[in-house]
N, CA, C and O atoms as a GROMACS GRO file, in nm:
protein
  464
    1UNK      N    1   5.849  -0.179  -3.751
    1UNK     CA    2   5.811  -0.083  -3.639
    1UNK      C    3   5.939  -0.051  -3.549
    1UNK      O    4   5.932   0.016  -3.446
    2UNK      N    5   6.067  -0.111  -3.603
    2UNK     CA    6   6.178  -0.055  -3.519
    2UNK      C    7   6.221   0.084  -3.566
    2UNK      O    8   6.213   0.117  -3.684
    3UNK      N    9   6.268   0.165  -3.469
    3UNK     CA   10   6.321   0.296  -3.489
    3UNK      C   11   6.466   0.313  -3.539
    3UNK      O   12   6.512   0.413  -3.594
    4UNK      N   13   6.535   0.187  -3.508
    4UNK     CA   14   6.682   0.208  -3.534
    4UNK      C   15   6.699   0.125  -3.667
    4UNK      O   16   6.657   0.010  -3.682
    5UNK      N   17   6.766   0.199  -3.759
    5UNK     CA   18   6.807   0.155  -3.909
    5UNK      C   19   6.918   0.079  -3.897
    5UNK      O   20   6.993   0.087  -3.800
    6UNK      N   21   6.936   0.005  -3.990
    6UNK     CA   22   7.056  -0.076  -4.027
    6UNK      C   23   7.193   0.009  -4.055
    6UNK      O   24   7.187   0.110  -4.125
    7UNK      N   25   7.293  -0.026  -4.008
    7UNK     CA   26   7.411   0.046  -4.038
    7UNK      C   27   7.481  -0.018  -4.156
    7UNK      O   28   7.496  -0.140  -4.172
    8UNK      N   29   7.518   0.067  -4.230
    8UNK     CA   30   7.593   0.016  -4.360
    8UNK      C   31   7.738   0.041  -4.344
    8UNK      O   32   7.773   0.141  -4.281
    9UNK      N   33   7.833  -0.045  -4.398
    9UNK     CA   34   7.969  -0.041  -4.385
    9UNK      C   35   8.013   0.043  -4.494
    9UNK      O   36   7.945   0.046  -4.597
   10UNK      N   37   8.115   0.108  -4.485
   10UNK     CA   38   8.162   0.183  -4.599
   10UNK      C   39   8.314   0.158  -4.586
   10UNK      O   40   8.364   0.136  -4.476
   11UNK      N   41   8.384   0.161  -4.698
   11UNK     CA   42   8.526   0.134  -4.700
   11UNK      C   43   8.607   0.257  -4.644
   11UNK      O   44   8.545   0.364  -4.641
   12UNK      N   45   8.726   0.257  -4.602
   12UNK     CA   46   8.804   0.344  -4.530
   12UNK      C   47   8.827   0.462  -4.638
   12UNK      O   48   8.810   0.577  -4.599
   13UNK      N   49   8.864   0.438  -4.769
   13UNK     CA   50   8.890   0.526  -4.885
   13UNK      C   51   8.772   0.613  -4.908
   13UNK      O   52   8.783   0.734  -4.931
   14UNK      N   53   8.665   0.555  -4.901
   14UNK     CA   54   8.540   0.626  -4.959
   14UNK      C   55   8.491   0.725  -4.848
   14UNK      O   56   8.446   0.836  -4.875
   15UNK      N   57   8.506   0.673  -4.708
   15UNK     CA   58   8.486   0.762  -4.601
   15UNK      C   59   8.559   0.886  -4.592
   15UNK      O   60   8.507   0.994  -4.561
   16UNK      N   61   8.698   0.865  -4.624
   16UNK     CA   62   8.790   0.982  -4.605
   16UNK      C   63   8.769   1.072  -4.734
   16UNK      O   64   8.793   1.192  -4.718
   17UNK      N   65   8.732   1.035  -4.848
   17UNK     CA   66   8.717   1.108  -4.958
   17UNK      C   67   8.588   1.198  -4.946
   17UNK      O   68   8.585   1.319  -4.962
   18UNK      N   69   8.487   1.123  -4.916
   18UNK     CA   70   8.355   1.189  -4.880
   18UNK      C   71   8.363   1.285  -4.759
   18UNK      O   72   8.296   1.388  -4.762
   19UNK      N   73   8.431   1.260  -4.664
   19UNK     CA   74   8.428   1.352  -4.532
   19UNK      C   75   8.502   1.484  -4.577
   19UNK      O   76   8.458   1.594  -4.543
   20UNK      N   77   8.609   1.470  -4.651
   20UNK     CA   78   8.675   1.597  -4.690
   20UNK      C   79   8.591   1.682  -4.780
   20UNK      O   80   8.583   1.804  -4.764
   21UNK      N   81   8.524   1.614  -4.882
   21UNK     CA   82   8.429   1.668  -4.975
   21UNK      C   83   8.308   1.755  -4.895
   21UNK      O   84   8.266   1.864  -4.932
   22UNK      N   85   8.270   1.693  -4.796
   22UNK     CA   86   8.146   1.720  -4.715
   22UNK      C   87   8.209   1.837  -4.628
   22UNK      O   88   8.140   1.938  -4.618
   23UNK      N   89   8.312   1.835  -4.574
   23UNK     CA   90   8.363   1.943  -4.496
   23UNK      C   91   8.385   2.083  -4.587
   23UNK      O   92   8.353   2.193  -4.543
   24UNK      N   93   8.436   2.064  -4.704
   24UNK     CA   94   8.460   2.168  -4.798
   24UNK      C   95   8.316   2.235  -4.840
   24UNK      O   96   8.298   2.357  -4.838
   25UNK      N   97   8.232   2.157  -4.871
   25UNK     CA   98   8.077   2.186  -4.896
   25UNK      C   99   8.030   2.280  -4.788
   25UNK      O  100   7.974   2.384  -4.820
   26UNK      N  101   8.050   2.248  -4.661
   26UNK     CA  102   8.012   2.322  -4.536
   26UNK      C  103   8.082   2.452  -4.510
   26UNK      O  104   8.025   2.553  -4.469
   27UNK      N  105   8.221   2.442  -4.538
   27UNK     CA  106   8.304   2.569  -4.480
   27UNK      C  107   8.297   2.669  -4.595
   27UNK      O  108   8.304   2.788  -4.565
   28UNK      N  109   8.285   2.635  -4.724
   28UNK     CA  110   8.301   2.732  -4.826
   28UNK      C  111   8.186   2.833  -4.825
   28UNK      O  112   8.206   2.946  -4.871
   29UNK      N  113   8.071   2.799  -4.778
   29UNK     CA  114   7.952   2.924  -4.775
   29UNK      C  115   7.976   3.008  -4.666
   29UNK      O  116   7.954   3.129  -4.662
   30UNK      N  117   8.030   2.925  -4.559
   30UNK     CA  118   8.070   3.022  -4.445
   30UNK      C  119   8.168   3.128  -4.465
   30UNK      O  120   8.156   3.239  -4.413
   31UNK      N  121   8.269   3.094  -4.544
   31UNK     CA  122   8.386   3.192  -4.576
   31UNK      C  123   8.330   3.290  -4.689
   31UNK      O  124   8.374   3.404  -4.702
   32UNK      N  125   8.237   3.241  -4.764
   32UNK     CA  126   8.167   3.347  -4.856
   32UNK      C  127   8.092   3.437  -4.793
   32UNK      O  128   8.095   3.555  -4.828
   33UNK      N  129   8.009   3.393  -4.685
   33UNK     CA  130   7.928   3.502  -4.623
   33UNK      C  131   8.045   3.597  -4.534
   33UNK      O  132   8.026   3.718  -4.537
   34UNK      N  133   8.132   3.560  -4.478
   34UNK     CA  134   8.218   3.647  -4.418
   34UNK      C  135   8.264   3.746  -4.514
   34UNK      O  136   8.244   3.866  -4.492
   35UNK      N  137   8.328   3.703  -4.624
   35UNK     CA  138   8.393   3.788  -4.724
   35UNK      C  139   8.276   3.892  -4.760
   35UNK      O  140   8.299   4.013  -4.752
   36UNK      N  141   8.176   3.855  -4.792
   36UNK     CA  142   8.050   3.951  -4.839
   36UNK      C  143   8.030   4.056  -4.713
   36UNK      O  144   8.019   4.177  -4.733
   37UNK      N  145   8.025   4.001  -4.590
   37UNK     CA  146   8.005   4.087  -4.481
   37UNK      C  147   8.115   4.200  -4.476
   37UNK      O  148   8.091   4.318  -4.451
   38UNK      N  149   8.246   4.142  -4.505
   38UNK     CA  150   8.353   4.232  -4.492
   38UNK      C  151   8.355   4.345  -4.578
   38UNK      O  152   8.384   4.458  -4.538
   39UNK      N  153   8.319   4.314  -4.713
   39UNK     CA  154   8.333   4.403  -4.812
   39UNK      C  155   8.216   4.512  -4.809
   39UNK      O  156   8.234   4.630  -4.836
   40UNK      N  157   8.099   4.460  -4.774
   40UNK     CA  158   7.974   4.539  -4.777
   40UNK      C  159   7.925   4.603  -4.636
   40UNK      O  160   7.844   4.695  -4.637
   41UNK      N  161   7.976   4.553  -4.521
   41UNK     CA  162   7.946   4.611  -4.393
   41UNK      C  163   8.046   4.669  -4.314
   41UNK      O  164   8.042   4.782  -4.265
   42UNK      N  165   8.151   4.572  -4.301
   42UNK     CA  166   8.258   4.607  -4.193
   42UNK      C  167   8.347   4.705  -4.258
   42UNK      O  168   8.372   4.806  -4.192
   43UNK      N  169   8.397   4.693  -4.371
   43UNK     CA  170   8.490   4.780  -4.440
   43UNK      C  171   8.453   4.917  -4.470
   43UNK      O  172   8.533   5.007  -4.443
   44UNK      N  173   8.329   4.947  -4.529
   44UNK     CA  174   8.261   5.074  -4.530
   44UNK      C  175   8.246   5.150  -4.380
   44UNK      O  176   8.273   5.269  -4.363
   45UNK      N  177   8.204   5.068  -4.286
   45UNK     CA  178   8.186   5.128  -4.168
   45UNK      C  179   8.327   5.184  -4.094
   45UNK      O  180   8.331   5.291  -4.034
   46UNK      N  181   8.424   5.103  -4.107
   46UNK     CA  182   8.543   5.143  -4.073
   46UNK      C  183   8.603   5.266  -4.143
   46UNK      O  184   8.672   5.344  -4.078
   47UNK      N  185   8.580   5.282  -4.257
   47UNK     CA  186   8.609   5.376  -4.338
   47UNK      C  187   8.552   5.522  -4.293
   47UNK      O  188   8.619   5.623  -4.277
   48UNK      N  189   8.403   5.506  -4.277
   48UNK     CA  190   8.328   5.613  -4.215
   48UNK      C  191   8.376   5.666  -4.082
   48UNK      O  192   8.368   5.784  -4.048
   49UNK      N  193   8.424   5.575  -4.014
   49UNK     CA  194   8.464   5.589  -3.865
   49UNK      C  195   8.593   5.676  -3.872
   49UNK      O  196   8.599   5.774  -3.798
   50UNK      N  197   8.696   5.648  -3.956
   50UNK     CA  198   8.815   5.707  -3.966
   50UNK      C  199   8.804   5.858  -4.030
   50UNK      O  200   8.878   5.953  -4.006
   51UNK      N  201   8.699   5.854  -4.110
   51UNK     CA  202   8.679   5.988  -4.185
   51UNK      C  203   8.640   6.080  -4.059
   51UNK      O  204   8.706   6.177  -4.022
   52UNK      N  205   8.520   6.034  -3.997
   52UNK     CA  206   8.455   6.116  -3.882
   52UNK      C  207   8.567   6.138  -3.773
   52UNK      O  208   8.571   6.249  -3.720
   53UNK      N  209   8.653   6.048  -3.735
   53UNK     CA  210   8.746   6.076  -3.643
   53UNK      C  211   8.856   6.190  -3.686
   53UNK      O  212   8.898   6.273  -3.605
   54UNK      N  213   8.894   6.182  -3.817
   54UNK     CA  214   8.962   6.284  -3.873
   54UNK      C  215   8.914   6.415  -3.874
   54UNK      O  216   8.986   6.511  -3.847
   55UNK      N  217   8.779   6.427  -3.909
   55UNK     CA  218   8.698   6.541  -3.914
   55UNK      C  219   8.703   6.624  -3.774
   55UNK      O  220   8.734   6.742  -3.762
   56UNK      N  221   8.666   6.530  -3.667
   56UNK     CA  222   8.666   6.570  -3.546
   56UNK      C  223   8.798   6.626  -3.487
   56UNK      O  224   8.795   6.722  -3.409
   57UNK      N  225   8.915   6.567  -3.524
   57UNK     CA  226   9.037   6.620  -3.490
   57UNK      C  227   9.087   6.753  -3.554
   57UNK      O  228   9.184   6.814  -3.510
   58UNK      N  229   9.013   6.793  -3.660
   58UNK     CA  230   9.043   6.898  -3.748
   58UNK      C  231   8.954   7.038  -3.704
   58UNK      O  232   8.965   7.150  -3.753
   59UNK      N  233   8.868   6.997  -3.603
   59UNK     CA  234   8.782   7.106  -3.594
   59UNK      C  235   8.850   7.218  -3.524
   59UNK      O  236   8.940   7.193  -3.444
   60UNK      N  237   8.808   7.353  -3.552
   60UNK     CA  238   8.872   7.470  -3.528
   60UNK      C  239   8.775   7.573  -3.484
   60UNK      O  240   8.654   7.561  -3.503
   61UNK      N  241   8.833   7.681  -3.420
   61UNK     CA  242   8.753   7.801  -3.376
   61UNK      C  243   8.707   7.854  -3.498
   61UNK      O  244   8.782   7.868  -3.594
   62UNK      N  245   8.554   7.895  -3.498
   62UNK     CA  246   8.490   7.949  -3.646
   62UNK      C  247   8.445   7.873  -3.730
   62UNK      O  248   8.394   7.922  -3.831
   63UNK      N  249   8.449   7.738  -3.714
   63UNK     CA  250   8.373   7.634  -3.790
   63UNK      C  251   8.242   7.624  -3.764
   63UNK      O  252   8.199   7.614  -3.649
   64UNK      N  253   8.157   7.627  -3.880
   64UNK     CA  254   8.007   7.606  -3.857
   64UNK      C  255   7.994   7.460  -3.861
   64UNK      O  256   8.039   7.393  -3.954
   65UNK      N  257   7.932   7.412  -3.759
   65UNK     CA  258   7.888   7.273  -3.746
   65UNK      C  259   7.757   7.249  -3.729
   65UNK      O  260   7.682   7.339  -3.692
   66UNK      N  261   7.711   7.118  -3.756
   66UNK     CA  262   7.597   7.050  -3.728
   66UNK      C  263   7.604   6.935  -3.643
   66UNK      O  264   7.667   6.837  -3.682
   67UNK      N  265   7.542   6.934  -3.524
   67UNK     CA  266   7.555   6.825  -3.438
   67UNK      C  267   7.477   6.698  -3.457
   67UNK      O  268   7.390   6.691  -3.544
   68UNK      N  269   7.506   6.597  -3.376
   68UNK     CA  270   7.421   6.458  -3.415
   68UNK      C  271   7.272   6.498  -3.364
   68UNK      O  272   7.174   6.444  -3.416
   69UNK      N  273   7.259   6.589  -3.267
   69UNK     CA  274   7.124   6.626  -3.231
   69UNK      C  275   7.056   6.714  -3.310
   69UNK      O  276   6.945   6.752  -3.272
   70UNK      N  277   7.112   6.764  -3.437
   70UNK     CA  278   7.043   6.844  -3.511
   70UNK      C  279   7.057   6.990  -3.497
   70UNK      O  280   6.988   7.064  -3.566
   71UNK      N  281   7.147   7.038  -3.409
   71UNK     CA  282   7.176   7.173  -3.382
   71UNK      C  283   7.280   7.233  -3.465
   71UNK      O  284   7.382   7.168  -3.489
   72UNK      N  285   7.266   7.338  -3.506
   72UNK     CA  286   7.373   7.410  -3.590
   72UNK      C  287   7.433   7.542  -3.517
   72UNK      O  288   7.360   7.630  -3.471
   73UNK      N  289   7.557   7.546  -3.514
   73UNK     CA  290   7.620   7.662  -3.448
   73UNK      C  291   7.765   7.675  -3.482
   73UNK      O  292   7.826   7.602  -3.560
   74UNK      N  293   7.814   7.779  -3.414
   74UNK     CA  294   7.960   7.815  -3.485
   74UNK      C  295   8.051   7.772  -3.342
   74UNK      O  296   8.014   7.798  -3.227
   75UNK      N  297   8.149   7.719  -3.369
   75UNK     CA  298   8.258   7.688  -3.263
   75UNK      C  299   8.330   7.816  -3.205
   75UNK      O  300   8.385   7.894  -3.282
   76UNK      N  301   8.328   7.832  -3.095
   76UNK     CA  302   8.382   7.973  -3.020
   76UNK      C  303   8.489   7.916  -2.930
   76UNK      O  304   8.569   7.998  -2.883
   77UNK      N  305   8.504   7.794  -2.899
   77UNK     CA  306   8.628   7.748  -2.808
   77UNK      C  307   8.632   7.602  -2.842
   77UNK      O  308   8.535   7.538  -2.882
   78UNK      N  309   8.753   7.554  -2.822
   78UNK     CA  310   8.791   7.410  -2.844
   78UNK      C  311   8.902   7.374  -2.725
   78UNK      O  312   8.985   7.446  -2.670
   79UNK      N  313   8.871   7.241  -2.709
   79UNK     CA  314   8.983   7.208  -2.612
   79UNK      C  315   9.031   7.039  -2.668
   79UNK      O  316   9.005   7.013  -2.785
   80UNK      N  317   9.084   6.954  -2.600
   80UNK     CA  318   9.121   6.828  -2.647
   80UNK      C  319   9.011   6.748  -2.669
   80UNK      O  320   9.007   6.686  -2.775
   81UNK      N  321   8.922   6.738  -2.593
   81UNK     CA  322   8.794   6.645  -2.598
   81UNK      C  323   8.662   6.718  -2.610
   81UNK      O  324   8.564   6.652  -2.645
   82UNK      N  325   8.651   6.837  -2.587
   82UNK     CA  326   8.525   6.928  -2.588
   82UNK      C  327   8.541   7.042  -2.678
   82UNK      O  328   8.651   7.095  -2.696
   83UNK      N  329   8.420   7.087  -2.741
   83UNK     CA  330   8.414   7.207  -2.821
   83UNK      C  331   8.288   7.295  -2.758
   83UNK      O  332   8.190   7.239  -2.709
   84UNK      N  333   8.300   7.414  -2.763
   84UNK     CA  334   8.202   7.511  -2.713
   84UNK      C  335   8.144   7.571  -2.857
   84UNK      O  336   8.212   7.630  -2.941
   85UNK      N  337   8.008   7.543  -2.865
   85UNK     CA  338   7.953   7.615  -2.983
   85UNK      C  339   7.839   7.708  -2.943
   85UNK      O  340   7.761   7.687  -2.850
   86UNK      N  341   7.840   7.825  -3.032
   86UNK     CA  342   7.732   7.930  -3.001
   86UNK      C  343   7.621   7.883  -3.097
   86UNK      O  344   7.647   7.852  -3.213
   87UNK      N  345   7.513   7.881  -3.052
   87UNK     CA  346   7.392   7.856  -3.108
   87UNK      C  347   7.296   7.945  -3.140
   87UNK      O  348   7.213   7.924  -3.228
   88UNK      N  349   7.303   8.067  -3.059
   88UNK     CA  350   7.235   8.181  -3.078
   88UNK      C  351   7.282   8.291  -2.992
   88UNK      O  352   7.382   8.282  -2.923
   89UNK      N  353   7.205   8.398  -2.999
   89UNK     CA  354   7.233   8.507  -2.919
   89UNK      C  355   7.095   8.573  -2.858
   89UNK      O  356   7.010   8.607  -2.940
   90UNK      N  357   7.072   8.590  -2.726
   90UNK     CA  358   6.975   8.657  -2.677
   90UNK      C  359   7.004   8.775  -2.600
   90UNK      O  360   7.081   8.768  -2.504
   91UNK      N  361   6.942   8.898  -2.639
   91UNK     CA  362   6.952   9.019  -2.593
   91UNK      C  363   7.120   9.064  -2.588
   91UNK      O  364   7.168   9.135  -2.499
   92UNK      N  365   7.195   9.008  -2.701
   92UNK     CA  366   7.340   9.040  -2.721
   92UNK      C  367   7.405   8.947  -2.654
   92UNK      O  368   7.525   8.940  -2.678
   93UNK      N  369   7.359   8.867  -2.570
   93UNK     CA  370   7.433   8.763  -2.496
   93UNK      C  371   7.459   8.612  -2.584
   93UNK      O  372   7.361   8.553  -2.628
   94UNK      N  373   7.563   8.572  -2.600
   94UNK     CA  374   7.561   8.439  -2.669
   94UNK      C  375   7.500   8.314  -2.586
   94UNK      O  376   7.515   8.302  -2.464
   95UNK      N  377   7.438   8.235  -2.656
   95UNK     CA  378   7.408   8.106  -2.600
   95UNK      C  379   7.491   7.999  -2.665
   95UNK      O  380   7.497   7.970  -2.785
   96UNK      N  381   7.563   7.938  -2.547
   96UNK     CA  382   7.665   7.839  -2.586
   96UNK      C  383   7.622   7.689  -2.544
   96UNK      O  384   7.537   7.673  -2.455
   97UNK      N  385   7.672   7.597  -2.599
   97UNK     CA  386   7.671   7.463  -2.544
   97UNK      C  387   7.801   7.400  -2.546
   97UNK      O  388   7.872   7.418  -2.644
   98UNK      N  389   7.840   7.330  -2.451
   98UNK     CA  390   7.963   7.256  -2.462
   98UNK      C  391   7.929   7.107  -2.478
   98UNK      O  392   7.850   7.045  -2.406
   99UNK      N  393   8.009   7.051  -2.597
   99UNK     CA  394   7.980   6.922  -2.643
   99UNK      C  395   8.098   6.843  -2.660
   99UNK      O  396   8.204   6.906  -2.663
  100UNK      N  397   8.104   6.717  -2.672
  100UNK     CA  398   8.218   6.638  -2.695
  100UNK      C  399   8.245   6.641  -2.846
  100UNK      O  400   8.150   6.630  -2.922
  101UNK      N  401   8.355   6.653  -2.888
  101UNK     CA  402   8.393   6.658  -3.041
  101UNK      C  403   8.311   6.549  -3.104
  101UNK      O  404   8.241   6.582  -3.200
  102UNK      N  405   8.310   6.425  -3.066
  102UNK     CA  406   8.233   6.337  -3.145
  102UNK      C  407   8.082   6.348  -3.176
  102UNK      O  408   8.017   6.277  -3.253
  103UNK      N  409   8.036   6.457  -3.096
  103UNK     CA  410   7.886   6.490  -3.109
  103UNK      C  411   7.868   6.568  -3.249
  103UNK      O  412   7.758   6.589  -3.299
  104UNK      N  413   7.985   6.606  -3.303
  104UNK     CA  414   7.957   6.681  -3.444
  104UNK      C  415   7.952   6.591  -3.543
  104UNK      O  416   8.043   6.510  -3.565
  105UNK      N  417   7.832   6.601  -3.619
  105UNK     CA  418   7.806   6.527  -3.733
  105UNK      C  419   7.871   6.563  -3.848
  105UNK      O  420   7.933   6.478  -3.911
  106UNK      N  421   7.865   6.692  -3.891
  106UNK     CA  422   7.926   6.751  -4.012
  106UNK      C  423   7.973   6.896  -3.984
  106UNK      O  424   7.934   6.965  -3.890
  107UNK      N  425   8.064   6.935  -4.083
  107UNK     CA  426   8.114   7.067  -4.088
  107UNK      C  427   8.039   7.134  -4.198
  107UNK      O  428   8.030   7.074  -4.305
  108UNK      N  429   7.983   7.252  -4.184
  108UNK     CA  430   7.907   7.321  -4.277
  108UNK      C  431   7.978   7.427  -4.340
  108UNK      O  432   8.060   7.494  -4.277
  109UNK      N  433   7.949   7.449  -4.476
  109UNK     CA  434   8.029   7.546  -4.539
  109UNK      C  435   8.018   7.681  -4.474
  109UNK      O  436   7.922   7.714  -4.405
  110UNK      N  437   8.120   7.757  -4.501
  110UNK     CA  438   8.130   7.896  -4.433
  110UNK      C  439   8.003   7.963  -4.469
  110UNK      O  440   7.957   7.938  -4.580
  111UNK      N  441   7.938   8.049  -4.388
  111UNK     CA  442   7.806   8.138  -4.423
  111UNK      C  443   7.674   8.069  -4.438
  111UNK      O  444   7.575   8.121  -4.488
  112UNK      N  445   7.683   7.934  -4.384
  112UNK     CA  446   7.537   7.861  -4.384
  112UNK      C  447   7.474   7.912  -4.268
  112UNK      O  448   7.353   7.936  -4.281
  113UNK      N  449   7.521   7.933  -4.166
  113UNK     CA  450   7.428   7.977  -4.056
  113UNK      C  451   7.359   8.122  -4.077
  113UNK      O  452   7.249   8.147  -4.028
  114UNK      N  453   7.428   8.208  -4.148
  114UNK     CA  454   7.353   8.330  -4.195
  114UNK      C  455   7.240   8.326  -4.288
  114UNK      O  456   7.160   8.420  -4.296
  115UNK      N  457   7.228   8.190  -4.376
  115UNK     CA  458   7.121   8.178  -4.444
  115UNK      C  459   7.018   8.126  -4.357
  115UNK      O  460   6.905   8.139  -4.404
  116UNK      N  461   7.026   8.071  -4.248
  116UNK     CA  462   6.929   7.996  -4.180
  116UNK      C  463   6.833   8.084  -4.096
  116UNK      O  464   6.743   8.033  -4.031
   0.00000   0.00000   0.00000
């Protein structure tokens, strides 16, 4: 009925060999999980981020774009951080929105807005 078990003595050589082996058994799965996360999650996300940043830097006047919010329009003005897109025209006056460059999700092929 005692809750304390007997301690068993082990030789110094056996303890060192078992400790190193136990350490490797514990650390190898952690390293493998990190490698899997790197190749399947982190690396592709970094690649997409670089592509999006490059696309945002190349935006120019006249490009037809789709925003993150789902609005499609044509760029009528650009600055370093912002773009102005025309989304419609009412009674001959253009309806424009000022957005950050990062709000552009994709650049549409020319003539896409005419077909909408």
